[in-house]
PDB file of N, CA, C, O and CB in Angstrom:
ATOM      1  N   UNK A   1      81.597 104.289  94.465  1.00  0.00           N
ATOM      2  CA  UNK A   1      81.382 103.011  95.108  1.00  0.00           C
ATOM      3  C   UNK A   1      80.551 102.128  94.183  1.00  0.00           C
ATOM      4  O   UNK A   1      79.499 102.547  93.701  1.00  0.00           O
ATOM      5  CB  UNK A   1      80.689 103.190  96.481  1.00  0.00           C
ATOM      6  N   UNK A   2      81.018 100.921  93.936  1.00  0.00           N
ATOM      7  CA  UNK A   2      80.323  99.984  93.075  1.00  0.00           C
ATOM      8  C   UNK A   2      79.127  99.403  93.818  1.00  0.00           C
ATOM      9  O   UNK A   2      79.268  98.866  94.916  1.00  0.00           O
ATOM     10  CB  UNK A   2      81.272  98.864  92.601  1.00  0.00           C
ATOM     11  N   UNK A   3      77.952  99.516  93.212  1.00  0.00           N
ATOM     12  CA  UNK A   3      76.743  98.986  93.827  1.00  0.00           C
ATOM     13  C   UNK A   3      76.500  97.572  93.310  1.00  0.00           C
ATOM     14  O   UNK A   3      76.934  97.216  92.215  1.00  0.00           O
ATOM     15  CB  UNK A   3      75.522  99.900  93.536  1.00  0.00           C
ATOM     16  N   UNK A   4      75.816  96.793  94.092  1.00  0.00           N
ATOM     17  CA  UNK A   4      75.496  95.424  93.723  1.00  0.00           C
ATOM     18  C   UNK A   4      74.432  95.411  92.631  1.00  0.00           C
ATOM     19  O   UNK A   4      73.418  96.104  92.723  1.00  0.00           O
ATOM     20  CB  UNK A   4      75.020  94.627  94.951  1.00  0.00           C
ATOM     21  N   UNK A   5      74.681  94.612  91.599  1.00  0.00           N
ATOM     22  CA  UNK A   5      73.722  94.450  90.511  1.00  0.00           C
ATOM     23  C   UNK A   5      73.399  92.969  90.433  1.00  0.00           C
ATOM     24  O   UNK A   5      74.298  92.132  90.346  1.00  0.00           O
ATOM     25  CB  UNK A   5      74.283  94.997  89.140  1.00  0.00           C
ATOM     26  N   UNK A   6      72.106  92.647  90.463  1.00  0.00           N
ATOM     27  CA  UNK A   6      71.716  91.247  90.355  1.00  0.00           C
ATOM     28  C   UNK A   6      71.722  90.858  88.887  1.00  0.00           C
ATOM     29  O   UNK A   6      70.961  91.400  88.085  1.00  0.00           O
ATOM     30  CB  UNK A   6      70.317  90.996  90.995  1.00  0.00           C
ATOM     31  N   UNK A   7      72.573  89.929  88.549  1.00  0.00           N
ATOM     32  CA  UNK A   7      72.686  89.463  87.178  1.00  0.00           C
ATOM     33  C   UNK A   7      73.940  88.624  87.043  1.00  0.00           C
ATOM     34  O   UNK A   7      74.647  88.367  88.017  1.00  0.00           O
ATOM     35  CB  UNK A   7      72.707  90.646  86.187  1.00  0.00           C
ATOM     36  N   UNK A   8      74.196  88.209  85.834  1.00  0.00           N
ATOM     37  CA  UNK A   8      75.358  87.385  85.535  1.00  0.00           C
ATOM     38  C   UNK A   8      76.463  88.291  85.013  1.00  0.00           C
ATOM     39  O   UNK A   8      76.254  89.041  84.060  1.00  0.00           O
ATOM     40  CB  UNK A   8      75.012  86.266  84.504  1.00  0.00           C
ATOM     41  N   UNK A   9      77.638  88.225  85.632  1.00  0.00           N
ATOM     42  CA  UNK A   9      78.756  89.042  85.160  1.00  0.00           C
ATOM     43  C   UNK A   9      79.353  88.397  83.914  1.00  0.00           C
ATOM     44  O   UNK A   9      79.585  87.189  83.873  1.00  0.00           O
ATOM     45  CB  UNK A   9      79.838  89.208  86.271  1.00  0.00           C
ATOM     46  N   UNK A  10      79.597  89.228  82.895  1.00  0.00           N
ATOM     47  CA  UNK A  10      80.163  88.779  81.627  1.00  0.00           C
ATOM     48  C   UNK A  10      81.621  89.213  81.533  1.00  0.00           C
ATOM     49  O   UNK A  10      82.031  90.162  82.201  1.00  0.00           O
ATOM     50  CB  UNK A  10      79.350  89.336  80.434  1.00  0.00           C
ATOM     51  N   UNK A  11      82.404  88.523  80.708  1.00  0.00           N
ATOM     52  CA  UNK A  11      83.815  88.871  80.513  1.00  0.00           C
ATOM     53  C   UNK A  11      83.992  89.954  79.456  1.00  0.00           C
ATOM     54  O   UNK A  11      84.936  90.740  79.529  1.00  0.00           O
ATOM     55  CB  UNK A  11      84.612  87.635  80.118  1.00  0.00           C
ATOM     56  N   UNK A  12      83.093  90.002  78.473  1.00  0.00           N
ATOM     57  CA  UNK A  12      83.180  90.983  77.390  1.00  0.00           C
ATOM     58  C   UNK A  12      81.783  91.201  76.822  1.00  0.00           C
ATOM     59  O   UNK A  12      80.844  90.470  77.136  1.00  0.00           O
ATOM     60  CB  UNK A  12      84.172  90.512  76.272  1.00  0.00           C
ATOM     61  N   UNK A  13      81.667  92.232  75.973  1.00  0.00           N
ATOM     62  CA  UNK A  13      80.370  92.553  75.388  1.00  0.00           C
ATOM     63  C   UNK A  13      80.581  93.319  74.097  1.00  0.00           C
ATOM     64  O   UNK A  13      81.423  94.215  74.041  1.00  0.00           O
ATOM     65  CB  UNK A  13      79.501  93.369  76.372  1.00  0.00           C
ATOM     66  N   UNK A  14      79.839  92.985  73.072  1.00  0.00           N
ATOM     67  CA  UNK A  14      79.867  93.719  71.812  1.00  0.00           C
ATOM     68  C   UNK A  14      79.101  95.024  72.013  1.00  0.00           C
ATOM     69  O   UNK A  14      77.919  95.008  72.356  1.00  0.00           O
ATOM     70  CB  UNK A  14      79.253  92.870  70.640  1.00  0.00           C
ATOM     71  N   UNK A  15      79.780  96.161  71.796  1.00  0.00           N
ATOM     72  CA  UNK A  15      79.197  97.470  72.056  1.00  0.00           C
ATOM     73  C   UNK A  15      79.325  98.338  70.810  1.00  0.00           C
ATOM     74  O   UNK A  15      80.413  98.466  70.248  1.00  0.00           O
ATOM     75  CB  UNK A  15      79.878  98.147  73.270  1.00  0.00           C
ATOM     76  N   UNK A  16      78.222  98.929  70.382  1.00  0.00           N
ATOM     77  CA  UNK A  16      78.225  99.814  69.224  1.00  0.00           C
ATOM     78  C   UNK A  16      79.204 100.958  69.452  1.00  0.00           C
ATOM     79  O   UNK A  16      79.158 101.613  70.493  1.00  0.00           O
ATOM     80  CB  UNK A  16      76.808 100.358  68.945  1.00  0.00           C
ATOM     81  N   UNK A  17      80.080 101.204  68.499  1.00  0.00           N
ATOM     82  CA  UNK A  17      81.068 102.263  68.605  1.00  0.00           C
ATOM     83  C   UNK A  17      82.387 101.809  69.201  1.00  0.00           C
ATOM     84  O   UNK A  17      83.407 102.476  69.031  1.00  0.00           O
ATOM     85  CB  UNK A  17      80.521 103.370  69.419  1.00  0.00           C
ATOM     86  N   UNK A  18      82.379 100.661  69.909  1.00  0.00           N
ATOM     87  CA  UNK A  18      83.604 100.148  70.530  1.00  0.00           C
ATOM     88  C   UNK A  18      84.039  98.813  69.951  1.00  0.00           C
ATOM     89  O   UNK A  18      85.222  98.476  69.989  1.00  0.00           O
ATOM     90  CB  UNK A  18      83.408 100.007  72.020  1.00  0.00           C
ATOM     91  N   UNK A  19      83.097  98.051  69.416  1.00  0.00           N
ATOM     92  CA  UNK A  19      83.392  96.686  69.012  1.00  0.00           C
ATOM     93  C   UNK A  19      83.296  95.772  70.213  1.00  0.00           C
ATOM     94  O   UNK A  19      82.452  95.976  71.086  1.00  0.00           O
ATOM     95  CB  UNK A  19      84.782  96.589  68.366  1.00  0.00           C
ATOM     96  N   UNK A  20      84.163  94.752  70.268  1.00  0.00           N
ATOM     97  CA  UNK A  20      84.163  93.823  71.395  1.00  0.00           C
ATOM     98  C   UNK A  20      84.888  94.492  72.567  1.00  0.00           C
ATOM     99  O   UNK A  20      86.114  94.605  72.556  1.00  0.00           O
ATOM    100  CB  UNK A  20      84.845  92.457  71.009  1.00  0.00           C
ATOM    101  N   UNK A  21      84.144  94.926  73.558  1.00  0.00           N
ATOM    102  CA  UNK A  21      84.701  95.624  74.717  1.00  0.00           C
ATOM    103  C   UNK A  21      85.062  94.617  75.797  1.00  0.00           C
ATOM    104  O   UNK A  21      84.342  93.644  76.019  1.00  0.00           O
ATOM    105  CB  UNK A  21      83.702  96.672  75.265  1.00  0.00           C
ATOM    106  N   UNK A  22      86.179  94.860  76.463  1.00  0.00           N
ATOM    107  CA  UNK A  22      86.644  94.012  77.551  1.00  0.00           C
ATOM    108  C   UNK A  22      86.945  94.876  78.776  1.00  0.00           C
ATOM    109  O   UNK A  22      87.095  96.093  78.671  1.00  0.00           O
ATOM    110  CB  UNK A  22      87.900  93.204  77.123  1.00  0.00           C
ATOM    111  N   UNK A  23      87.029  94.234  79.922  1.00  0.00           N
ATOM    112  CA  UNK A  23      87.353  94.952  81.154  1.00  0.00           C
ATOM    113  C   UNK A  23      88.714  95.620  81.019  1.00  0.00           C
ATOM    114  O   UNK A  23      89.642  95.051  80.442  1.00  0.00           O
ATOM    115  CB  UNK A  23      87.336  93.995  82.370  1.00  0.00           C
ATOM    116  N   UNK A  24      88.825  96.833  81.557  1.00  0.00           N
ATOM    117  CA  UNK A  24      90.075  97.575  81.496  1.00  0.00           C
ATOM    118  C   UNK A  24      90.183  98.516  80.309  1.00  0.00           C
ATOM    119  O   UNK A  24      91.116  99.315  80.235  1.00  0.00           O
ATOM    120  CB  UNK A  24      91.206  96.628  81.464  1.00  0.00           C
ATOM    121  N   UNK A  25      89.233  98.429  79.374  1.00  0.00           N
ATOM    122  CA  UNK A  25      89.254  99.288  78.195  1.00  0.00           C
ATOM    123  C   UNK A  25      89.019 100.740  78.601  1.00  0.00           C
ATOM    124  O   UNK A  25      88.070 101.037  79.326  1.00  0.00           O
ATOM    125  CB  UNK A  25      88.192  98.835  77.170  1.00  0.00           C
ATOM    126  N   UNK A  26      89.880 101.644  78.134  1.00  0.00           N
ATOM    127  CA  UNK A  26      89.744 103.071  78.433  1.00  0.00           C
ATOM    128  C   UNK A  26      88.741 103.687  77.462  1.00  0.00           C
ATOM    129  O   UNK A  26      88.874 103.560  76.245  1.00  0.00           O
ATOM    130  CB  UNK A  26      91.123 103.800  78.341  1.00  0.00           C
ATOM    131  N   UNK A  27      87.731 104.359  78.025  1.00  0.00           N
ATOM    132  CA  UNK A  27      86.653 104.939  77.219  1.00  0.00           C
ATOM    133  C   UNK A  27      86.390 106.387  77.622  1.00  0.00           C
ATOM    134  O   UNK A  27      86.863 106.864  78.654  1.00  0.00           O
ATOM    135  CB  UNK A  27      85.367 104.108  77.364  1.00  0.00           C
ATOM    136  N   UNK A  28      85.616 107.073  76.772  1.00  0.00           N
ATOM    137  CA  UNK A  28      85.207 108.445  77.056  1.00  0.00           C
ATOM    138  C   UNK A  28      83.701 108.542  76.866  1.00  0.00           C
ATOM    139  O   UNK A  28      83.156 108.017  75.895  1.00  0.00           O
ATOM    140  CB  UNK A  28      85.956 109.467  76.138  1.00  0.00           C
ATOM    141  N   UNK A  29      83.033 109.211  77.793  1.00  0.00           N
ATOM    142  CA  UNK A  29      81.596 109.469  77.720  1.00  0.00           C
ATOM    143  C   UNK A  29      81.420 110.982  77.560  1.00  0.00           C
ATOM    144  O   UNK A  29      82.162 111.747  78.175  1.00  0.00           O
ATOM    145  CB  UNK A  29      80.834 108.924  79.005  1.00  0.00           C
ATOM    146  N   UNK A  30      80.444 111.437  76.739  1.00  0.00           N
ATOM    147  CA  UNK A  30      80.299 112.876  76.502  1.00  0.00           C
ATOM    148  C   UNK A  30      80.009 113.716  77.749  1.00  0.00           C
ATOM    149  O   UNK A  30      80.361 114.895  77.778  1.00  0.00           O
ATOM    150  CB  UNK A  30      79.212 113.093  75.520  1.00  0.00           C
ATOM    151  N   UNK A  31      79.388 113.151  78.761  1.00  0.00           N
ATOM    152  CA  UNK A  31      79.072 113.898  79.982  1.00  0.00           C
ATOM    153  C   UNK A  31      80.019 113.557  81.140  1.00  0.00           C
ATOM    154  O   UNK A  31      80.473 114.450  81.855  1.00  0.00           O
ATOM    155  CB  UNK A  31      77.633 113.619  80.398  1.00  0.00           C
ATOM    156  N   UNK A  32      80.315 112.264  81.323  1.00  0.00           N
ATOM    157  CA  UNK A  32      81.091 111.809  82.475  1.00  0.00           C
ATOM    158  C   UNK A  32      82.599 111.858  82.256  1.00  0.00           C
ATOM    159  O   UNK A  32      83.355 111.775  83.224  1.00  0.00           O
ATOM    160  CB  UNK A  32      80.691 110.414  82.826  1.00  0.00           C
ATOM    161  N   UNK A  33      83.060 111.989  81.010  1.00  0.00           N
ATOM    162  CA  UNK A  33      84.493 112.079  80.706  1.00  0.00           C
ATOM    163  C   UNK A  33      85.168 110.726  80.598  1.00  0.00           C
ATOM    164  O   UNK A  33      84.560 109.745  80.171  1.00  0.00           O
ATOM    165  CB  UNK A  33      85.187 112.891  81.756  1.00  0.00           C
ATOM    166  N   UNK A  34      86.442 110.687  80.994  1.00  0.00           N
ATOM    167  CA  UNK A  34      87.275 109.489  80.849  1.00  0.00           C
ATOM    168  C   UNK A  34      87.012 108.476  81.952  1.00  0.00           C
ATOM    169  O   UNK A  34      86.737 108.827  83.099  1.00  0.00           O
ATOM    170  CB  UNK A  34      88.746 109.869  80.845  1.00  0.00           C
ATOM    171  N   UNK A  35      87.106 107.201  81.565  1.00  0.00           N
ATOM    172  CA  UNK A  35      86.936 106.137  82.529  1.00  0.00           C
ATOM    173  C   UNK A  35      87.424 104.815  81.987  1.00  0.00           C
ATOM    174  O   UNK A  35      87.885 104.725  80.849  1.00  0.00           O
ATOM    175  CB  UNK A  35      85.497 106.027  82.935  1.00  0.00           C
ATOM    176  N   UNK A  36      87.318 103.782  82.819  1.00  0.00           N
ATOM    177  CA  UNK A  36      87.696 102.425  82.412  1.00  0.00           C
ATOM    178  C   UNK A  36      86.541 101.483  82.681  1.00  0.00           C
ATOM    179  O   UNK A  36      85.870 101.575  83.709  1.00  0.00           O
ATOM    180  CB  UNK A  36      88.971 101.948  83.157  1.00  0.00           C
ATOM    181  N   UNK A  37      86.319 100.581  81.750  1.00  0.00           N
ATOM    182  CA  UNK A  37      85.284  99.557  81.925  1.00  0.00           C
ATOM    183  C   UNK A  37      85.753  98.585  83.003  1.00  0.00           C
ATOM    184  O   UNK A  37      86.867  98.066  82.943  1.00  0.00           O
ATOM    185  CB  UNK A  37      84.987  98.804  80.576  1.00  0.00           C
ATOM    186  N   UNK A  38      84.890  98.345  83.989  1.00  0.00           N
ATOM    187  CA  UNK A  38      85.240  97.436  85.084  1.00  0.00           C
ATOM    188  C   UNK A  38      84.331  96.212  85.150  1.00  0.00           C
ATOM    189  O   UNK A  38      84.669  95.238  85.822  1.00  0.00           O
ATOM    190  CB  UNK A  38      85.184  98.176  86.401  1.00  0.00           C
ATOM    191  N   UNK A  39      83.180  96.240  84.464  1.00  0.00           N
ATOM    192  CA  UNK A  39      82.266  95.097  84.546  1.00  0.00           C
ATOM    193  C   UNK A  39      81.229  95.140  83.438  1.00  0.00           C
ATOM    194  O   UNK A  39      80.934  96.195  82.877  1.00  0.00           O
ATOM    195  CB  UNK A  39      81.572  95.063  85.906  1.00  0.00           C
ATOM    196  N   UNK A  40      80.684  93.967  83.137  1.00  0.00           N
ATOM    197  CA  UNK A  40      79.540  93.807  82.229  1.00  0.00           C
ATOM    198  C   UNK A  40      78.556  92.889  82.929  1.00  0.00           C
ATOM    199  O   UNK A  40      78.961  91.923  83.576  1.00  0.00           O
ATOM    200  CB  UNK A  40      79.973  93.227  80.815  1.00  0.00           C
ATOM    201  N   UNK A  41      77.267  93.179  82.806  1.00  0.00           N
ATOM    202  CA  UNK A  41      76.259  92.326  83.427  1.00  0.00           C
ATOM    203  C   UNK A  41      75.127  92.028  82.455  1.00  0.00           C
ATOM    204  O   UNK A  41      74.701  92.897  81.695  1.00  0.00           O
ATOM    205  CB  UNK A  41      75.707  92.983  84.694  1.00  0.00           C
ATOM    206  N   UNK A  42      74.642  90.782  82.489  1.00  0.00           N
ATOM    207  CA  UNK A  42      73.410  90.380  81.816  1.00  0.00           C
ATOM    208  C   UNK A  42      72.367  90.263  82.909  1.00  0.00           C
ATOM    209  O   UNK A  42      72.490  89.421  83.799  1.00  0.00           O
ATOM    210  CB  UNK A  42      73.576  89.020  81.003  1.00  0.00           C
ATOM    211  N   UNK A  43      71.341  91.098  82.852  1.00  0.00           N
ATOM    212  CA  UNK A  43      70.312  91.142  83.889  1.00  0.00           C
ATOM    213  C   UNK A  43      69.217  90.113  83.616  1.00  0.00           C
ATOM    214  O   UNK A  43      69.070  89.657  82.481  1.00  0.00           O
ATOM    215  CB  UNK A  43      69.705  92.550  83.979  1.00  0.00           C
ATOM    216  N   UNK A  44      68.450  89.743  84.635  1.00  0.00           N
ATOM    217  CA  UNK A  44      67.390  88.744  84.470  1.00  0.00           C
ATOM    218  C   UNK A  44      66.351  89.120  83.406  1.00  0.00           C
ATOM    219  O   UNK A  44      65.745  88.232  82.806  1.00  0.00           O
ATOM    220  CB  UNK A  44      66.693  88.530  85.790  1.00  0.00           C
ATOM    221  N   UNK A  45      66.134  90.414  83.162  1.00  0.00           N
ATOM    222  CA  UNK A  45      65.141  90.840  82.170  1.00  0.00           C
ATOM    223  C   UNK A  45      65.689  90.844  80.746  1.00  0.00           C
ATOM    224  O   UNK A  45      64.991  91.263  79.822  1.00  0.00           O
ATOM    225  CB  UNK A  45      64.631  92.220  82.515  1.00  0.00           C
ATOM    226  N   UNK A  46      66.943  90.381  80.550  1.00  0.00           N
ATOM    227  CA  UNK A  46      67.550  90.319  79.225  1.00  0.00           C
ATOM    228  C   UNK A  46      68.396  91.539  78.874  1.00  0.00           C
ATOM    229  O   UNK A  46      69.141  91.523  77.895  1.00  0.00           O
ATOM    230  CB  UNK A  46      66.483  90.154  78.201  1.00  0.00           C
ATOM    231  N   UNK A  47      68.281  92.578  79.663  1.00  0.00           N
ATOM    232  CA  UNK A  47      69.058  93.795  79.424  1.00  0.00           C
ATOM    233  C   UNK A  47      70.512  93.569  79.837  1.00  0.00           C
ATOM    234  O   UNK A  47      70.797  92.766  80.725  1.00  0.00           O
ATOM    235  CB  UNK A  47      68.453  94.998  80.198  1.00  0.00           C
ATOM    236  N   UNK A  48      71.426  94.285  79.183  1.00  0.00           N
ATOM    237  CA  UNK A  48      72.837  94.222  79.541  1.00  0.00           C
ATOM    238  C   UNK A  48      73.293  95.601  79.985  1.00  0.00           C
ATOM    239  O   UNK A  48      72.776  96.611  79.508  1.00  0.00           O
ATOM    240  CB  UNK A  48      73.695  93.711  78.353  1.00  0.00           C
ATOM    241  N   UNK A  49      74.267  95.651  80.904  1.00  0.00           N
ATOM    242  CA  UNK A  49      74.817  96.923  81.359  1.00  0.00           C
ATOM    243  C   UNK A  49      76.342  96.855  81.348  1.00  0.00           C
ATOM    244  O   UNK A  49      76.944  95.784  81.416  1.00  0.00           O
ATOM    245  CB  UNK A  49      74.294  97.274  82.777  1.00  0.00           C
ATOM    246  N   UNK A  50      76.941  98.044  81.259  1.00  0.00           N
ATOM    247  CA  UNK A  50      78.395  98.186  81.331  1.00  0.00           C
ATOM    248  C   UNK A  50      78.699  98.991  82.593  1.00  0.00           C
ATOM    249  O   UNK A  50      78.123 100.059  82.800  1.00  0.00           O
ATOM    250  CB  UNK A  50      78.987  98.887  80.033  1.00  0.00           C
ATOM    251  N   UNK A  51      79.588  98.492  83.423  1.00  0.00           N
ATOM    252  CA  UNK A  51      80.034  99.234  84.594  1.00  0.00           C
ATOM    253  C   UNK A  51      81.314  99.972  84.256  1.00  0.00           C
ATOM    254  O   UNK A  51      82.305  99.359  83.862  1.00  0.00           O
ATOM    255  CB  UNK A  51      80.245  98.295  85.804  1.00  0.00           C
ATOM    256  N   UNK A  52      81.294 101.295  84.409  1.00  0.00           N
ATOM    257  CA  UNK A  52      82.468 102.114  84.101  1.00  0.00           C
ATOM    258  C   UNK A  52      82.843 102.928  85.331  1.00  0.00           C
ATOM    259  O   UNK A  52      81.982 103.541  85.963  1.00  0.00           O
ATOM    260  CB  UNK A  52      82.198 103.048  82.884  1.00  0.00           C
ATOM    261  N   UNK A  53      84.122 102.932  85.669  1.00  0.00           N
ATOM    262  CA  UNK A  53      84.649 103.758  86.751  1.00  0.00           C
ATOM    263  C   UNK A  53      85.226 105.018  86.105  1.00  0.00           C
ATOM    264  O   UNK A  53      86.276 104.981  85.464  1.00  0.00           O
ATOM    265  CB  UNK A  53      85.742 102.984  87.605  1.00  0.00           C
ATOM    266  N   UNK A  54      84.513 106.140  86.290  1.00  0.00           N
ATOM    267  CA  UNK A  54      84.924 107.408  85.684  1.00  0.00           C
ATOM    268  C   UNK A  54      85.824 108.177  86.638  1.00  0.00           C
ATOM    269  O   UNK A  54      85.640 108.131  87.854  1.00  0.00           O
ATOM    270  CB  UNK A  54      83.695 108.260  85.306  1.00  0.00           C
ATOM    271  N   UNK A  55      86.804 108.886  86.073  1.00  0.00           N
ATOM    272  CA  UNK A  55      87.744 109.682  86.872  1.00  0.00           C
ATOM    273  C   UNK A  55      87.017 110.800  87.610  1.00  0.00           C
ATOM    274  O   UNK A  55      87.360 111.110  88.751  1.00  0.00           O
ATOM    275  CB  UNK A  55      88.849 110.272  85.976  1.00  0.00           C
ATOM    276  N   UNK A  56      86.018 111.410  86.974  1.00  0.00           N
ATOM    277  CA  UNK A  56      85.365 112.594  87.544  1.00  0.00           C
ATOM    278  C   UNK A  56      84.216 112.295  88.504  1.00  0.00           C
ATOM    279  O   UNK A  56      83.933 113.096  89.396  1.00  0.00           O
ATOM    280  CB  UNK A  56      84.853 113.444  86.442  1.00  0.00           C
ATOM    281  N   UNK A  57      83.553 111.154  88.334  1.00  0.00           N
ATOM    282  CA  UNK A  57      82.322 110.939  89.110  1.00  0.00           C
ATOM    283  C   UNK A  57      82.138 109.515  89.625  1.00  0.00           C
ATOM    284  O   UNK A  57      81.055 109.172  90.099  1.00  0.00           O
ATOM    285  CB  UNK A  57      81.142 111.300  88.274  1.00  0.00           C
ATOM    286  N   UNK A  58      83.155 108.693  89.544  1.00  0.00           N
ATOM    287  CA  UNK A  58      83.056 107.349  90.095  1.00  0.00           C
ATOM    288  C   UNK A  58      82.336 106.358  89.196  1.00  0.00           C
ATOM    289  O   UNK A  58      82.307 106.511  87.975  1.00  0.00           O
ATOM    290  CB  UNK A  58      82.367 107.404  91.401  1.00  0.00           C
ATOM    291  N   UNK A  59      81.758 105.342  89.819  1.00  0.00           N
ATOM    292  CA  UNK A  59      81.152 104.213  89.105  1.00  0.00           C
ATOM    293  C   UNK A  59      79.767 104.556  88.570  1.00  0.00           C
ATOM    294  O   UNK A  59      78.936 105.135  89.270  1.00  0.00           O
ATOM    295  CB  UNK A  59      81.061 102.998  90.020  1.00  0.00           C
ATOM    296  N   UNK A  60      79.538 104.182  87.305  1.00  0.00           N
ATOM    297  CA  UNK A  60      78.219 104.310  86.681  1.00  0.00           C
ATOM    298  C   UNK A  60      77.919 103.019  85.922  1.00  0.00           C
ATOM    299  O   UNK A  60      78.791 102.470  85.248  1.00  0.00           O
ATOM    300  CB  UNK A  60      78.158 105.554  85.724  1.00  0.00           C
ATOM    301  N   UNK A  61      76.686 102.541  86.033  1.00  0.00           N
ATOM    302  CA  UNK A  61      76.209 101.410  85.244  1.00  0.00           C
ATOM    303  C   UNK A  61      75.425 101.991  84.070  1.00  0.00           C
ATOM    304  O   UNK A  61      74.444 102.709  84.265  1.00  0.00           O
ATOM    305  CB  UNK A  61      75.321 100.418  86.111  1.00  0.00           C
ATOM    306  N   UNK A  62      75.859 101.679  82.860  1.00  0.00           N
ATOM    307  CA  UNK A  62      75.275 102.264  81.656  1.00  0.00           C
ATOM    308  C   UNK A  62      74.670 101.192  80.762  1.00  0.00           C
ATOM    309  O   UNK A  62      75.134 100.051  80.743  1.00  0.00           O
ATOM    310  CB  UNK A  62      76.327 103.057  80.884  1.00  0.00           C
ATOM    311  N   UNK A  63      73.640 101.563  80.027  1.00  0.00           N
ATOM    312  CA  UNK A  63      73.029 100.683  79.030  1.00  0.00           C
ATOM    313  C   UNK A  63      73.816 100.867  77.731  1.00  0.00           C
ATOM    314  O   UNK A  63      73.887 101.983  77.217  1.00  0.00           O
ATOM    315  CB  UNK A  63      71.483 101.004  78.828  1.00  0.00           C
ATOM    316  N   UNK A  64      74.408  99.802  77.192  1.00  0.00           N
ATOM    317  CA  UNK A  64      75.292  99.936  76.032  1.00  0.00           C
ATOM    318  C   UNK A  64      74.678 100.665  74.831  1.00  0.00           C
ATOM    319  O   UNK A  64      75.356 101.445  74.162  1.00  0.00           O
ATOM    320  CB  UNK A  64      75.728  98.584  75.598  1.00  0.00           C
ATOM    321  N   UNK A  65      73.402 100.410  74.563  1.00  0.00           N
ATOM    322  CA  UNK A  65      72.752 101.022  73.400  1.00  0.00           C
ATOM    323  C   UNK A  65      72.655 102.539  73.504  1.00  0.00           C
ATOM    324  O   UNK A  65      72.530 103.214  72.482  1.00  0.00           O
ATOM    325  CB  UNK A  65      71.371 100.443  73.223  1.00  0.00           C
ATOM    326  N   UNK A  66      72.709 103.084  74.700  1.00  0.00           N
ATOM    327  CA  UNK A  66      72.530 104.519  74.900  1.00  0.00           C
ATOM    328  C   UNK A  66      73.763 105.212  75.498  1.00  0.00           C
ATOM    329  O   UNK A  66      73.742 106.426  75.699  1.00  0.00           O
ATOM    330  CB  UNK A  66      71.344 104.753  75.794  1.00  0.00           C
ATOM    331  N   UNK A  67      74.817 104.473  75.780  1.00  0.00           N
ATOM    332  CA  UNK A  67      75.955 105.003  76.528  1.00  0.00           C
ATOM    333  C   UNK A  67      76.796 106.019  75.753  1.00  0.00           C
ATOM    334  O   UNK A  67      77.407 106.892  76.369  1.00  0.00           O
ATOM    335  CB  UNK A  67      76.829 103.875  76.958  1.00  0.00           C
ATOM    336  N   UNK A  68      76.844 105.933  74.440  1.00  0.00           N
ATOM    337  CA  UNK A  68      77.645 106.836  73.604  1.00  0.00           C
ATOM    338  C   UNK A  68      79.113 106.864  74.024  1.00  0.00           C
ATOM    339  O   UNK A  68      79.746 107.919  74.050  1.00  0.00           O
ATOM    340  CB  UNK A  68      77.072 108.244  73.662  1.00  0.00           C
ATOM    341  N   UNK A  69      79.641 105.681  74.351  1.00  0.00           N
ATOM    342  CA  UNK A  69      81.048 105.574  74.710  1.00  0.00           C
ATOM    343  C   UNK A  69      81.920 105.534  73.456  1.00  0.00           C
ATOM    344  O   UNK A  69      81.535 104.961  72.436  1.00  0.00           O
ATOM    345  CB  UNK A  69      81.290 104.324  75.569  1.00  0.00           C
ATOM    346  N   UNK A  70      83.090 106.146  73.546  1.00  0.00           N
ATOM    347  CA  UNK A  70      84.086 106.058  72.476  1.00  0.00           C
ATOM    348  C   UNK A  70      85.393 105.639  73.110  1.00  0.00           C
ATOM    349  O   UNK A  70      85.585 105.769  74.319  1.00  0.00           O
ATOM    350  CB  UNK A  70      84.239 107.418  71.703  1.00  0.00           C
ATOM    351  N   UNK A  71      86.299 105.128  72.270  1.00  0.00           N
ATOM    352  CA  UNK A  71      87.611 104.734  72.771  1.00  0.00           C
ATOM    353  C   UNK A  71      88.404 105.967  73.154  1.00  0.00           C
ATOM    354  O   UNK A  71      88.350 106.985  72.465  1.00  0.00           O
ATOM    355  CB  UNK A  71      88.374 103.906  71.725  1.00  0.00           C
ATOM    356  N   UNK A  72      89.135 105.878  74.242  1.00  0.00           N
ATOM    357  CA  UNK A  72      90.005 106.964  74.672  1.00  0.00           C
ATOM    358  C   UNK A  72      91.263 106.905  73.831  1.00  0.00           C
ATOM    359  O   UNK A  72      91.872 105.844  73.694  1.00  0.00           O
ATOM    360  CB  UNK A  72      90.336 106.872  76.196  1.00  0.00           C
ATOM    361  N   UNK A  73      91.655 108.033  73.269  1.00  0.00           N
ATOM    362  CA  UNK A  73      92.869 108.084  72.461  1.00  0.00           C
ATOM    363  C   UNK A  73      94.110 108.045  73.330  1.00  0.00           C
ATOM    364  O   UNK A  73      94.015 108.118  74.555  1.00  0.00           O
ATOM    365  CB  UNK A  73      92.880 109.333  71.596  1.00  0.00           C
ATOM    366  N   UNK A  74      95.287 107.930  72.699  1.00  0.00           N
ATOM    367  CA  UNK A  74      96.536 107.929  73.459  1.00  0.00           C
ATOM    368  C   UNK A  74      96.720 109.252  74.204  1.00  0.00           C
ATOM    369  O   UNK A  74      96.214 110.288  73.771  1.00  0.00           O
ATOM    370  CB  UNK A  74      97.732 107.675  72.524  1.00  0.00           C
ATOM    371  N   UNK A  75      97.433 109.217  75.306  1.00  0.00           N
ATOM    372  CA  UNK A  75      97.689 110.429  76.086  1.00  0.00           C
ATOM    373  C   UNK A  75      98.403 111.457  75.216  1.00  0.00           C
ATOM    374  O   UNK A  75      99.341 111.134  74.487  1.00  0.00           O
ATOM    375  CB  UNK A  75      98.531 110.107  77.351  1.00  0.00           C
ATOM    376  N   UNK A  76      97.945 112.685  75.308  1.00  0.00           N
ATOM    377  CA  UNK A  76      98.550 113.764  74.551  1.00  0.00           C
ATOM    378  C   UNK A  76      98.025 113.900  73.143  1.00  0.00           C
ATOM    379  O   UNK A  76      98.473 114.768  72.395  1.00  0.00           O
ATOM    380  CB  UNK A  76     100.002 113.575  74.503  1.00  0.00           C
ATOM    381  N   UNK A  77      97.071 113.047  72.766  1.00  0.00           N
ATOM    382  CA  UNK A  77      96.523 113.112  71.398  1.00  0.00           C
ATOM    383  C   UNK A  77      95.439 114.149  71.306  1.00  0.00           C
ATOM    384  O   UNK A  77      94.862 114.347  70.236  1.00  0.00           O
ATOM    385  CB  UNK A  77      95.975 111.753  70.960  1.00  0.00           C
TER     386      UNK A  77
END
């Protein structure tokens, strides 16, 4: 379930390891597994977050600098 985050929703975000990330991008996290980016937020304190809907555990809001996201390869790769 997506929780409410107070901040400004962004359309894209430059993320280390991904480049310019956009909504719908398929990613992999070392602990949470495969997921898709569903949102980006700029918070009032200047911090930015990435909202990812993971197949195994649902929605997580992650800090881009620490998220360790990588691009998901093609199916069967």
